[in-house]
C-alpha positions as CSV (number, residue, x, y, z in Angstrom):
1,M,-37.5,-8.7,-68.5
2,H,-35.5,-5.7,-67.4
3,A,-34.0,-5.3,-64.0
4,R,-36.0,-3.0,-61.8
5,P,-34.0,-0.7,-59.5
6,C,-34.5,-1.2,-55.8
7,H,-35.9,2.0,-54.3
8,P,-35.5,3.0,-50.7
9,I,-38.4,1.6,-48.6
10,P,-40.1,4.5,-46.8
11,I,-41.5,2.3,-44.0
12,N,-39.3,0.2,-41.7
13,T,-39.3,-3.2,-43.3
14,M,-38.6,-5.0,-40.0
15,K,-42.0,-4.0,-38.7
16,T,-44.9,-6.3,-39.3
17,I,-47.2,-5.4,-42.2
18,P,-50.2,-4.8,-39.9
19,S,-48.2,-2.5,-37.7
20,Q,-47.1,-0.5,-40.8
21,L,-50.7,-0.3,-42.0
22,E,-51.9,0.7,-38.5
23,Q,-49.5,3.6,-38.5
24,A,-50.6,4.8,-41.9
25,F,-54.3,4.5,-41.1
26,R,-54.0,6.2,-37.7
27,T,-52.3,9.1,-39.5
28,A,-55.1,9.2,-42.1
29,I,-57.9,9.0,-39.4
30,R,-56.3,11.9,-37.5
31,K,-55.9,13.9,-40.7
32,A,-59.5,13.2,-41.8
33,F,-61.3,13.6,-38.4
34,D,-58.8,14.8,-35.8
35,L,-59.5,11.5,-33.9
36,D,-57.1,8.9,-32.6
37,A,-58.7,5.5,-33.2
38,D,-57.7,1.9,-33.7
39,P,-57.8,1.2,-37.5
40,Q,-58.7,-2.5,-36.8
41,I,-56.3,-3.9,-39.3
42,A,-56.9,-7.6,-40.3
43,V,-56.0,-10.0,-43.0
44,T,-58.8,-10.1,-45.6
45,L,-60.9,-13.2,-45.6
46,N,-61.3,-13.0,-49.4
47,E,-58.1,-12.4,-51.3
48,N,-60.2,-11.2,-54.3
49,F,-60.8,-7.9,-52.4
50,G,-57.2,-7.4,-51.3
51,D,-54.6,-8.5,-48.8
52,Y,-55.4,-6.5,-45.6
53,Q,-58.4,-4.5,-44.5
54,S,-59.4,-1.8,-42.0
55,N,-62.7,-2.4,-40.2
56,C,-62.9,0.8,-38.3
57,A,-65.3,2.9,-40.4
58,M,-68.5,1.5,-38.7
59,S,-67.2,2.0,-35.2
60,L,-66.1,5.6,-36.0
61,V,-69.4,6.8,-37.3
62,R,-70.7,7.9,-33.9
63,S,-67.5,9.8,-32.9
64,V,-67.4,11.5,-36.3
65,T,-71.0,12.5,-36.1
66,E,-70.6,13.9,-32.6
67,K,-67.4,15.8,-33.5
68,S,-68.7,17.3,-36.8
69,G,-72.3,17.8,-35.7
70,Q,-73.5,16.3,-38.9
71,K,-74.9,12.8,-39.4
72,S,-72.4,10.5,-41.1
73,N,-72.4,6.9,-42.4
74,P,-69.7,4.1,-42.5
75,R,-69.1,4.4,-46.2
76,A,-68.6,8.2,-46.1
77,V,-66.2,7.7,-43.2
78,A,-64.3,5.1,-45.1
79,Q,-64.1,7.3,-48.2
80,A,-62.7,10.2,-46.1
81,I,-60.0,7.8,-44.6
82,V,-59.0,6.6,-48.1
83,E,-58.7,10.1,-49.4
84,S,-56.5,11.0,-46.4
85,L,-54.3,7.9,-47.0
86,G,-53.2,9.1,-50.4
87,E,-50.7,7.1,-52.4
88,S,-47.9,4.9,-51.0
89,P,-45.2,2.6,-52.4
90,M,-46.7,0.0,-50.0
91,W,-49.9,-0.6,-51.8
92,S,-51.0,-0.8,-55.4
93,G,-54.7,-0.1,-54.6
94,V,-57.1,0.8,-51.8
95,S,-60.8,0.1,-52.2
96,I,-64.0,0.2,-50.2
97,A,-66.3,-2.8,-50.0
98,G,-69.8,-3.3,-48.4
99,P,-70.8,-0.8,-45.8
100,G,-67.3,0.5,-45.3
101,F,-64.5,-2.1,-45.2
102,I,-61.3,-0.6,-46.6
103,N,-59.3,-3.1,-48.5
104,V,-55.6,-2.7,-49.2
105,R,-53.7,-4.6,-52.0
106,L,-49.9,-4.7,-51.4
107,S,-47.7,-3.5,-54.2
108,P,-45.6,-6.2,-56.0
109,A,-42.7,-3.7,-56.2
110,W,-42.9,-3.1,-52.4
111,L,-43.1,-6.8,-51.8
112,A,-40.0,-7.4,-53.8
113,D,-38.1,-4.7,-52.0
114,N,-39.1,-6.1,-48.6
115,L,-38.1,-9.7,-49.7
116,N,-34.7,-8.3,-50.7
117,A,-34.3,-6.8,-47.2
118,L,-35.3,-10.2,-45.7
119,R,-32.6,-12.0,-47.6
120,Q,-30.0,-10.1,-45.6
121,D,-31.7,-10.7,-42.3
122,S,-31.0,-13.8,-40.2
123,R,-34.2,-13.1,-38.3
124,L,-36.3,-13.0,-41.6
125,G,-37.8,-9.7,-40.7
126,V,-39.0,-10.6,-37.2
127,E,-38.3,-7.4,-35.2
128,P,-36.7,-7.9,-31.8
129,A,-38.8,-6.9,-28.8
130,F,-38.7,-3.1,-28.3
131,S,-39.0,-3.5,-24.5
132,P,-37.7,-7.0,-23.6
133,Q,-39.3,-8.7,-20.6
134,K,-38.2,-11.3,-18.2
135,V,-40.6,-14.2,-18.8
136,V,-40.8,-17.3,-16.5
137,I,-42.5,-20.3,-18.2
138,D,-43.6,-23.1,-16.0
139,Y,-44.0,-26.4,-17.9
140,S,-43.6,-30.2,-17.9
141,G,-43.5,-30.9,-14.2
142,P,-42.9,-34.7,-13.9
143,N,-43.3,-36.5,-10.6
144,V,-40.4,-38.1,-8.9
145,A,-40.3,-41.9,-8.6
146,K,-42.6,-42.2,-11.6
147,Q,-41.9,-42.5,-15.4
148,M,-43.2,-39.7,-17.6
149,H,-46.4,-40.7,-19.4
150,V,-48.4,-39.2,-22.2
151,G,-50.1,-36.8,-19.8
152,H,-46.7,-34.9,-19.6
153,L,-46.4,-34.6,-23.3
154,R,-48.6,-31.6,-24.0
155,S,-47.2,-29.5,-21.1
156,S,-43.7,-30.3,-22.2
157,I,-44.0,-29.5,-25.9
158,I,-46.4,-26.6,-25.7
159,G,-44.3,-25.0,-23.0
160,D,-41.1,-25.6,-25.0
161,A,-42.6,-24.1,-28.2
162,L,-43.8,-21.0,-26.3
163,S,-40.4,-20.6,-24.7
164,R,-38.7,-20.8,-28.1
165,V,-41.0,-18.2,-29.7
166,I,-40.9,-15.7,-26.8
167,E,-37.1,-16.1,-26.6
168,F,-36.7,-15.6,-30.3
169,Q,-38.6,-12.3,-29.9
170,G,-35.7,-11.1,-27.7
171,H,-37.3,-11.6,-24.2
172,E,-35.3,-13.2,-21.4
173,V,-37.0,-16.6,-20.9
174,V,-36.5,-18.5,-17.6
175,R,-37.7,-22.0,-17.9
176,Q,-39.0,-23.6,-14.7
177,N,-39.6,-27.4,-14.4
178,H,-41.8,-27.5,-11.3
179,I,-41.2,-31.2,-10.4
180,G,-43.1,-33.1,-7.7
181,D,-40.2,-34.0,-5.4
182,W,-41.6,-33.4,-1.9
183,G,-44.5,-34.5,0.3
184,T,-45.7,-37.3,2.5
185,Q,-45.2,-40.0,-0.2
186,F,-41.4,-39.6,0.1
187,G,-41.5,-41.0,3.6
188,M,-43.1,-44.1,2.1
189,L,-40.5,-44.3,-0.7
190,I,-37.5,-43.7,1.4
191,A,-38.6,-46.2,4.1
192,H,-39.2,-48.8,1.4
193,L,-35.8,-48.2,-0.1
194,R,-34.2,-48.7,3.3
195,H,-36.2,-52.0,3.7
196,L,-34.8,-53.2,0.4
197,G,-31.3,-53.0,1.8
198,Q,-28.3,-51.3,0.2
199,E,-27.4,-54.5,-1.6
200,Q,-30.6,-54.1,-3.7
201,Q,-29.9,-50.5,-4.9
202,S,-30.4,-51.5,-8.6
203,H,-34.1,-52.3,-7.9
204,I,-35.0,-48.6,-8.0
205,E,-34.2,-48.5,-11.7
206,D,-37.7,-49.9,-12.3
207,L,-39.4,-46.7,-11.0
208,E,-43.0,-47.9,-11.6
209,G,-42.3,-51.2,-9.9
210,F,-40.6,-49.5,-7.0
211,Y,-43.5,-47.1,-6.5
212,R,-46.1,-49.9,-6.6
213,E,-44.2,-52.0,-4.2
214,A,-43.8,-49.1,-1.7
215,K,-47.5,-48.3,-2.0
216,K,-48.5,-51.9,-1.4
217,H,-46.2,-52.1,1.6
218,F,-47.7,-48.9,3.0
219,D,-51.3,-50.1,2.5
220,D,-50.7,-53.6,3.9
221,D,-48.4,-52.9,6.9
222,P,-49.6,-50.6,9.7
223,A,-46.1,-50.7,11.3
224,F,-44.6,-49.6,8.0
225,Q,-47.1,-46.7,7.8
226,D,-45.8,-45.5,11.2
227,E,-42.2,-45.8,9.9
228,A,-43.0,-43.9,6.7
229,R,-44.6,-41.1,8.7
230,A,-41.6,-40.9,11.0
231,T,-39.3,-40.9,8.0
232,V,-41.0,-37.9,6.3
233,V,-40.7,-36.0,9.6
234,R,-36.9,-36.7,9.6
235,L,-36.7,-35.8,5.9
236,Q,-38.5,-32.5,6.4
237,A,-36.2,-31.8,9.4
238,G,-33.2,-32.2,7.1
239,E,-31.7,-35.5,8.5
240,A,-28.7,-36.4,6.4
241,A,-29.5,-40.1,5.9
242,E,-33.0,-39.3,4.7
243,L,-31.8,-36.6,2.4
244,A,-29.2,-38.9,0.8
245,L,-31.9,-41.5,0.0
246,W,-34.3,-38.8,-1.2
247,E,-31.5,-37.5,-3.6
248,R,-30.9,-41.0,-4.9
249,I,-34.6,-41.3,-5.8
250,L,-34.4,-38.0,-7.6
251,E,-31.3,-38.9,-9.5
252,E,-32.9,-42.1,-10.7
253,T,-35.9,-40.3,-11.8
254,R,-33.8,-37.8,-13.7
255,A,-32.1,-40.7,-15.5
256,H,-35.6,-41.5,-16.9
257,Y,-36.9,-38.1,-17.9
258,Q,-33.8,-36.2,-19.0
259,P,-33.2,-38.5,-22.0
260,I,-36.8,-37.9,-23.0
261,Y,-36.3,-34.2,-23.0
262,I,-33.2,-34.6,-25.2
263,N,-35.1,-36.9,-27.6
264,L,-38.0,-34.4,-27.8
265,S,-35.5,-31.5,-28.2
266,V,-37.2,-29.9,-25.2
267,K,-35.0,-27.3,-23.7
268,L,-35.2,-28.3,-20.1
269,T,-32.1,-29.1,-18.1
270,R,-31.4,-29.8,-14.4
271,D,-30.6,-26.2,-13.9
272,D,-34.2,-25.4,-14.8
273,E,-35.6,-27.6,-12.0
274,R,-37.4,-25.9,-9.2
275,G,-39.1,-28.7,-7.4
276,E,-41.6,-28.4,-4.6
277,S,-38.7,-29.0,-2.2
278,F,-37.1,-25.8,-3.4
279,Y,-40.0,-23.7,-2.1
280,N,-40.3,-25.6,1.2
281,P,-38.4,-23.0,3.3
282,F,-40.7,-20.2,1.9
283,L,-44.1,-21.8,2.8
284,A,-44.3,-20.8,6.5
285,P,-43.5,-17.1,5.6
286,V,-46.1,-17.2,2.8
287,V,-48.8,-18.2,5.4
288,A,-47.6,-15.8,8.0
289,D,-47.5,-12.9,5.7
290,L,-50.9,-13.6,4.2
291,K,-52.3,-13.8,7.8
292,A,-50.6,-10.6,8.8
293,A,-52.1,-8.8,5.8
294,G,-55.6,-10.0,6.7
295,I,-55.8,-12.0,3.4
296,A,-55.6,-15.5,5.1
297,E,-57.8,-16.5,8.0
298,E,-58.6,-19.5,10.1
299,S,-61.5,-21.7,9.1
300,E,-62.3,-25.0,10.9
301,G,-58.7,-25.3,12.1
302,A,-57.2,-24.7,8.7
303,I,-55.7,-21.5,7.3
304,V,-57.5,-20.4,4.1
305,V,-57.9,-17.6,1.6
306,F,-61.4,-16.7,0.4
307,V,-61.3,-15.5,-3.2
308,E,-64.0,-13.3,-4.6
309,G,-66.2,-15.1,-7.1
310,H,-65.3,-18.6,-5.8
311,E,-67.5,-20.4,-3.3
312,N,-64.8,-22.5,-1.6
313,P,-61.6,-21.0,-0.3
314,I,-58.0,-22.2,-1.1
315,I,-56.4,-24.0,1.8
316,I,-52.8,-22.9,2.4
317,E,-52.3,-24.8,5.7
318,K,-54.0,-27.9,6.8
319,T,-55.6,-28.4,10.2
320,G,-52.7,-29.5,12.5
321,G,-50.1,-28.1,10.2
322,G,-48.8,-29.1,6.7
323,Y,-49.0,-27.2,3.4
324,L,-50.6,-27.8,0.1
325,Y,-50.1,-27.3,-3.6
326,A,-51.6,-23.8,-3.3
327,T,-49.1,-22.8,-0.7
328,T,-46.2,-23.9,-3.0
329,D,-47.7,-22.2,-6.0
330,L,-48.0,-18.9,-4.1
331,A,-44.4,-19.2,-2.9
332,A,-43.3,-19.8,-6.5
333,I,-45.0,-16.7,-7.7
334,R,-43.5,-14.7,-4.9
335,Y,-40.0,-16.1,-5.7
336,R,-40.4,-15.5,-9.5
337,T,-41.5,-11.9,-9.1
338,G,-39.5,-10.9,-6.1
339,T,-36.2,-12.8,-6.7
340,L,-36.2,-13.5,-10.4
341,K,-37.8,-10.2,-11.2
342,A,-40.2,-11.7,-13.8
343,T,-42.6,-9.3,-15.5
344,R,-44.6,-12.2,-17.1
345,I,-45.2,-15.7,-15.8
346,I,-46.8,-18.4,-18.0
347,Y,-48.1,-21.7,-16.8
348,T,-48.9,-24.6,-19.3
349,H,-51.1,-27.1,-17.4
350,D,-54.2,-29.2,-17.8
351,A,-57.4,-27.2,-18.3
352,R,-58.8,-28.8,-15.2
353,Q,-56.5,-26.6,-13.2
354,A,-58.1,-23.4,-14.4
355,Q,-59.9,-22.6,-11.2
356,H,-56.9,-23.4,-9.1
357,F,-54.7,-20.9,-11.0
358,A,-57.4,-18.3,-11.1
359,M,-57.6,-18.3,-7.3
360,I,-53.8,-18.4,-7.0
361,F,-53.4,-15.4,-9.3
362,A,-56.0,-13.4,-7.5
363,T,-54.4,-14.1,-4.1
364,A,-50.9,-13.2,-5.4
365,R,-52.2,-9.9,-6.8
366,R,-54.1,-9.1,-3.6
367,A,-51.0,-9.7,-1.6
368,G,-49.0,-7.3,-3.8
369,W,-46.7,-10.1,-5.1
370,A,-47.7,-9.6,-8.7
371,D,-48.0,-5.9,-9.2
372,D,-47.2,-4.9,-12.8
373,V,-46.7,-8.6,-13.6
374,Q,-48.7,-10.5,-16.3
375,L,-49.9,-13.8,-15.0
376,D,-51.0,-16.2,-17.8
377,F,-52.5,-19.6,-17.7
378,A,-52.2,-21.5,-21.0
379,P,-54.4,-24.5,-20.4
380,F,-54.6,-27.5,-22.7
381,G,-57.1,-30.3,-23.3
382,T,-56.7,-34.1,-23.2
383,M,-55.0,-36.4,-25.6
384,L,-57.6,-39.0,-26.6
385,G,-57.4,-42.4,-28.2
386,E,-59.3,-43.2,-31.4
387,D,-62.1,-44.3,-29.1
388,N,-62.4,-40.7,-28.0
389,R,-61.4,-41.7,-24.5
390,P,-58.2,-40.7,-22.6
391,F,-55.2,-42.3,-24.4
392,K,-54.4,-45.6,-22.8
393,T,-52.7,-48.9,-23.7
394,R,-54.9,-51.8,-24.8
395,S,-54.7,-53.1,-21.2
396,G,-55.9,-49.8,-19.9
397,D,-52.6,-48.7,-18.5
398,T,-51.2,-45.2,-18.9
399,V,-49.0,-45.0,-22.0
400,K,-45.3,-44.4,-21.1
401,L,-43.9,-41.4,-23.0
402,K,-40.6,-43.3,-23.7
403,D,-42.6,-46.1,-25.3
404,L,-44.7,-43.7,-27.4
405,L,-41.6,-42.0,-28.8
406,E,-39.8,-45.2,-29.6
407,E,-42.8,-46.4,-31.5
408,A,-43.0,-43.1,-33.4
409,E,-39.4,-43.5,-34.6
410,D,-39.9,-47.2,-35.5
411,R,-43.0,-46.3,-37.6
412,A,-41.2,-43.4,-39.2
413,L,-38.2,-45.6,-40.1
414,A,-40.5,-48.0,-41.9
415,L,-42.0,-45.2,-43.9
416,V,-38.6,-43.6,-44.8
417,T,-37.2,-47.1,-45.7
418,A,-40.2,-47.8,-48.0
419,K,-39.9,-44.4,-49.7
420,N,-36.1,-44.3,-50.1
421,P,-34.6,-47.8,-49.5
422,Q,-31.3,-46.8,-51.1
423,M,-30.6,-44.1,-48.5
424,P,-27.8,-45.0,-46.2
425,E,-29.0,-46.6,-42.9
426,A,-27.5,-43.8,-40.7
427,T,-29.3,-41.2,-42.8
428,R,-32.5,-43.1,-42.7
429,R,-32.4,-43.4,-38.9
430,S,-31.6,-39.6,-38.6
431,V,-34.5,-38.7,-40.9
432,A,-36.8,-41.2,-39.1
433,H,-36.0,-39.5,-35.8
434,A,-36.8,-36.1,-37.2
435,V,-40.0,-37.4,-38.8
436,G,-41.2,-39.5,-35.9
437,I,-40.6,-37.1,-33.1
438,G,-41.7,-34.2,-35.3
439,G,-44.9,-36.0,-36.1
440,V,-45.8,-36.5,-32.5
441,K,-45.0,-32.9,-31.6
442,Y,-46.7,-31.3,-34.6
443,S,-49.8,-33.4,-34.2
444,D,-50.3,-31.8,-30.8
445,L,-49.1,-28.3,-31.6
446,S,-51.2,-28.0,-34.7
447,K,-54.4,-28.2,-32.7
448,D,-55.8,-25.3,-30.6
449,R,-54.3,-26.2,-27.2
450,I,-57.6,-25.6,-25.4
451,S,-59.3,-28.5,-27.2
452,D,-59.0,-32.3,-26.7
453,Y,-57.5,-34.1,-29.7
454,V,-57.5,-37.6,-31.0
455,F,-54.1,-39.3,-31.3
456,S,-53.8,-41.2,-34.6
457,W,-50.6,-42.7,-36.0
458,D,-51.9,-42.7,-39.5
459,K,-52.8,-39.0,-39.5
460,M,-49.7,-38.0,-37.6
461,L,-47.2,-39.6,-40.0
462,A,-49.1,-38.8,-43.2
463,M,-47.0,-37.3,-46.0
464,D,-49.8,-35.0,-47.0
465,G,-52.1,-32.6,-45.2
466,N,-51.2,-30.5,-42.2
467,T,-48.6,-32.8,-40.7
468,A,-44.9,-32.4,-39.8
469,P,-43.8,-35.0,-42.4
470,Y,-45.5,-33.0,-45.1
471,L,-43.8,-29.8,-44.0
472,Q,-40.5,-31.5,-43.7
473,Y,-40.9,-33.0,-47.1
474,V,-41.7,-29.5,-48.6
475,H,-38.5,-28.2,-47.0
476,A,-36.5,-31.1,-48.3
477,R,-38.0,-30.6,-51.8
478,V,-36.9,-27.0,-51.8
479,M,-33.4,-28.0,-50.8
480,S,-33.3,-30.5,-53.6
481,I,-33.8,-27.6,-56.1
482,F,-30.5,-26.2,-55.0
483,R,-28.8,-29.6,-55.3
484,K,-30.0,-29.7,-58.9
485,A,-29.1,-26.1,-59.6
486,D,-25.8,-24.9,-61.0
487,S,-23.1,-24.9,-58.4
488,S,-22.6,-21.2,-59.4
489,S,-26.1,-20.4,-58.2
490,H,-26.1,-18.4,-55.0
491,P,-29.8,-17.4,-54.2
492,E,-28.7,-15.4,-51.2
493,D,-26.8,-13.1,-53.5
494,A,-29.5,-12.8,-56.2
495,A,-31.8,-9.8,-56.0
496,I,-35.5,-10.4,-56.5
497,E,-36.2,-8.2,-59.5
498,E,-39.9,-8.6,-60.2
499,L,-42.9,-10.6,-58.9
500,S,-45.0,-10.9,-62.0
501,T,-47.2,-13.9,-61.4
502,P,-50.1,-14.3,-58.8
503,Q,-48.3,-17.3,-57.4
504,E,-45.0,-15.4,-56.8
505,Q,-46.9,-12.6,-55.2
506,A,-49.0,-14.9,-52.9
507,L,-45.8,-16.7,-51.7
508,A,-44.1,-13.3,-51.1
509,K,-47.0,-11.9,-49.1
510,H,-47.1,-15.0,-47.0
511,I,-43.4,-15.1,-46.2
512,L,-43.6,-11.5,-45.0
513,R,-46.3,-12.5,-42.5
514,L,-43.9,-14.4,-40.3
515,G,-43.3,-11.5,-37.9
516,E,-47.0,-10.9,-37.2
517,I,-47.5,-14.7,-36.6
518,V,-44.7,-14.8,-34.1
519,D,-46.3,-11.9,-32.3
520,L,-49.7,-13.6,-32.4
521,V,-48.3,-16.8,-30.9
522,S,-46.6,-14.9,-28.1
523,R,-49.7,-12.9,-27.3
524,E,-52.3,-15.7,-27.5
525,L,-49.9,-18.5,-26.3
526,K,-51.2,-20.7,-29.1
527,P,-48.5,-22.4,-31.2
528,H,-51.2,-23.7,-33.7
529,Y,-51.2,-20.3,-35.4
530,L,-47.6,-20.9,-36.4
531,C,-48.5,-24.4,-37.6
532,I,-51.3,-22.9,-39.8
533,F,-48.9,-20.4,-41.2
534,L,-46.3,-23.1,-42.1
535,Y,-49.0,-25.3,-43.7
536,D,-50.2,-22.3,-45.8
537,L,-46.6,-21.6,-46.7
538,A,-46.2,-25.1,-48.0
539,T,-49.5,-24.9,-49.9
540,R,-48.5,-21.6,-51.5
541,F,-45.0,-22.9,-52.4
542,G,-46.7,-25.9,-54.1
543,A,-48.8,-23.6,-56.2
544,F,-45.7,-21.5,-57.1
545,Y,-43.6,-24.5,-58.0
546,E,-46.3,-26.0,-60.1
547,N,-47.0,-22.8,-62.1
548,C,-43.6,-21.1,-62.1
549,H,-40.6,-22.9,-63.7
550,V,-37.5,-22.3,-61.6
551,L,-34.4,-23.9,-63.0
552,T,-35.4,-23.7,-66.6
553,S,-36.4,-20.0,-66.5
554,P,-34.1,-17.4,-68.2
555,E,-32.2,-14.9,-66.1
556,P,-33.0,-12.8,-64.1
557,L,-36.3,-14.6,-63.6
558,R,-34.4,-17.8,-62.6
559,A,-32.5,-15.9,-59.9
560,T,-35.6,-14.3,-58.6
561,R,-37.4,-17.6,-58.3
562,L,-34.4,-19.3,-56.7
563,A,-34.3,-16.5,-54.2
564,L,-38.0,-17.1,-53.4
565,C,-37.2,-20.8,-53.0
566,S,-34.4,-19.9,-50.6
567,L,-36.6,-17.6,-48.5
568,T,-39.3,-20.4,-48.4
569,A,-36.8,-22.9,-47.1
570,R,-35.4,-20.5,-44.5
571,T,-38.9,-19.5,-43.3
572,M,-40.0,-23.2,-43.1
573,A,-36.8,-24.2,-41.2
574,L,-37.1,-21.3,-38.8
575,G,-40.8,-21.9,-38.2
576,L,-40.3,-25.6,-37.5
577,D,-37.4,-24.8,-35.2
578,L,-39.6,-22.4,-33.2
579,L,-41.9,-25.4,-32.7
580,G,-38.9,-27.6,-31.7
581,I,-39.1,-29.7,-34.9
582,E,-36.2,-30.6,-37.2
583,S,-36.2,-29.8,-40.9
584,P,-34.2,-32.5,-42.8
585,E,-32.6,-31.5,-46.1
586,Q,-33.6,-34.8,-47.7
587,M,-36.3,-37.4,-47.1
């Protein structure tokens, strides 16, 4: 095999393939018909026809007929576009199928040139955002004085994955952990803490027990109810003693959930907390301003906002005073757009909150607090047990998130030990952490977030199929190739000379799709698209490795294939990292 010189690439390699094709097709459509139209570029469903296709011919027929005054048909439109496209180093062939689908097959030489550009790029070809936004992402949201349970898992890891992807694009991401740290229940909790006496401070470490005891005390003792109500009035008035006890409850709660974030590799810190208490000073102005603007009105003693398309209004101030979740959420939007200057706000919460957020968004826009701001609700379904009911313990209790993660690591350690017993214990435990936590996260993220999904240990930790352990294994397998290779092999320095086999070409095309997948996840707010991409990458690498000898091939073929292996490992590691999942180098 002779080395093929690398030619200058006429189209910016850092742009996604669809965006490059869109540019070329738009130019061809203007040339053919003097029309500006969306080329409707998509990945072909059948690779036998090509790699990408333009589906615009059928939708253009009417415009072409009106402009020319002569009746046309989709295939004739497609033919005119193809003729205007001409030749390009980007494709090796353009064909028309069916009534007018234009199929493009990418050139192996162009693929090789682009991969060589990728090898020098730490971002693997993912183009930074042209116009960076300030994006606030609201996720996790645990409640104070309660342990995190599985109901917090989806919001935490979906929100974290979206934060990582959007941040990687070059946008400024502001993470917001909207914790439940205010309200009437704190009068009950503080009063109960005071009843325990300062000598029993350690009792609060059992948050669940503490909350249950306080609730029982409140339900059973009318005098304590009065005391709790008086306590919350003093707390809301800013009394120092009440605030000190409130802060102690918060600190104990943080001691429970912050280690969980660290264990999950969720990028939330104390600095990201914006609890309900933070917005408390803004609630009265929110109500006053909505009333002054004629948006809020009195109804049966309460202050409400009627939202078009919804039968019942949202209540922002209760009869006799007092604010609700809706008031806090409106204050949060106002703060995030007015003070933080966000141009996009994303909420990851249970799908049952859809109506609530629709009404909040509509009210914020009507009030002028979200002009030129994109408000996105990214709802998710429920985690189910294998009985297709909400995931519970055998006794019917809510599963604590800490317990779930500990079991995941224990199960993963057993698997790793059985597979590789001679591995040092410290390494086995490190791998088990990556596999166990990665398995839990990927099992969730690989599903379309809007659907419910069934939690299954066996499927989650399987070493084959669309699972984190399988993807981690593929990454480790690629890394093992370099451990076996000559110490003089440096795939990052070796040029990809030629992609001569279908398996090499298929792997190359897929690696080059990373940028478009990152854009898709950011746009649709669905991490499962990235999971599908990584699983397909693993599958294509498997076909490549099975059919294309790497270490035993002669040079320069060996160097080309080692470079493909290196790009595969880097793409897999980056993709998993964007999901918040580790990629061990051995398993």
